C-alpha positions as a Markdown table, in Angstrom:
| # | Residue | x | y | z |
|---|---|---|---|---|
| 1 | Met | 275.0 | 95.8 | 203.5 |
| 2 | Asp | 272.6 | 98.4 | 204.9 |
| 3 | Val | 271.1 | 97.7 | 208.3 |
| 4 | Ser | 267.7 | 98.9 | 207.1 |
| 5 | Ala | 267.7 | 96.4 | 204.3 |
| 6 | Ile | 268.4 | 93.6 | 206.8 |
| 7 | Val | 265.6 | 94.8 | 209.0 |
| 8 | Gly | 263.2 | 95.0 | 206.1 |
| 9 | Ala | 264.1 | 91.5 | 204.9 |
| 10 | Ser | 263.6 | 90.2 | 208.4 |
| 11 | Gly | 260.2 | 91.8 | 208.7 |
| 12 | Ala | 259.1 | 90.4 | 205.3 |
| 13 | Leu | 260.3 | 87.0 | 206.4 |
| 14 | Thr | 258.4 | 87.2 | 209.6 |
| 15 | Gln | 255.2 | 88.3 | 207.8 |
| 16 | Gln | 255.6 | 85.4 | 205.4 |
| 17 | Gln | 256.1 | 82.9 | 208.2 |
| 18 | Thr | 253.0 | 84.2 | 210.0 |
| 19 | Ala | 250.9 | 84.0 | 206.9 |
| 20 | Met | 252.1 | 80.4 | 206.3 |
| 21 | Gln | 251.2 | 79.5 | 209.9 |
| 22 | Ala | 247.8 | 81.0 | 209.5 |
| 23 | Ser | 247.2 | 79.1 | 206.3 |
| 24 | Met | 248.2 | 75.9 | 207.9 |
| 25 | Leu | 245.8 | 76.4 | 210.8 |
| 26 | Val | 243.0 | 77.1 | 208.4 |
| 27 | Leu | 243.8 | 74.0 | 206.4 |
| 28 | Lys | 243.9 | 71.8 | 209.5 |
| 29 | Lys | 240.6 | 73.2 | 210.7 |
| 30 | Ala | 239.0 | 72.5 | 207.3 |
| 31 | Ile | 240.3 | 69.0 | 207.4 |
| 32 | Asp | 238.9 | 68.5 | 210.9 |
| 33 | Ile | 235.5 | 69.8 | 209.7 |
| 34 | Glu | 235.5 | 67.5 | 206.7 |
| 35 | Ala | 236.4 | 64.5 | 208.8 |
| 36 | Ala | 233.5 | 65.3 | 211.2 |
| 37 | Asn | 231.1 | 65.6 | 208.3 |
| 38 | Ala | 232.3 | 62.3 | 206.8 |
| 39 | Leu | 231.8 | 60.6 | 210.1 |
| 40 | Gln | 228.3 | 62.0 | 210.5 |
| 41 | Leu | 227.4 | 60.8 | 207.0 |
| 42 | Leu | 228.7 | 57.3 | 207.7 |
| 43 | Gln | 226.7 | 57.2 | 210.9 |
| 44 | Thr | 223.5 | 58.0 | 209.0 |
| 45 | Leu | 223.9 | 55.0 | 206.7 |
| 46 | Pro | 221.6 | 52.1 | 207.5 |
| 47 | Gln | 223.1 | 49.0 | 208.9 |
| 48 | Ala | 223.7 | 46.2 | 206.4 |
| 49 | Ala | 221.4 | 43.2 | 206.7 |
| 50 | Ser | 223.1 | 40.1 | 208.1 |
| 51 | Asn | 222.9 | 37.1 | 205.9 |
| 52 | Pro | 222.0 | 33.6 | 207.2 |
| 53 | Ala | 225.0 | 31.5 | 208.3 |
| 54 | Asn | 224.6 | 29.0 | 205.5 |
| 55 | Leu | 224.5 | 31.6 | 202.7 |
| 56 | Gly | 227.5 | 31.6 | 200.5 |
| 57 | Asn | 229.0 | 28.3 | 201.8 |
| 58 | Ser | 228.6 | 26.4 | 198.5 |
| 59 | Val | 228.3 | 27.1 | 194.8 |
| 60 | Asp | 226.2 | 25.2 | 192.4 |
| 61 | Ile | 228.3 | 24.6 | 189.3 |
| 62 | Arg | 225.8 | 22.3 | 187.5 |
| 63 | Ala | 223.4 | 24.8 | 186.1 |
């Protein structure tokens, strides 16, 4: 095997690993941004009205 071929393959592998790491960092950042946006949307929803304590305790089956 030629030494220059080994060096070339090593360099290509290093570039591929660097590109993969950069892609993963971008993906993680995008997921973090989407999670923050979802949380913000959930916080803007109005609070659900609380029902009286006796509501839903019985069912009228003679209708």
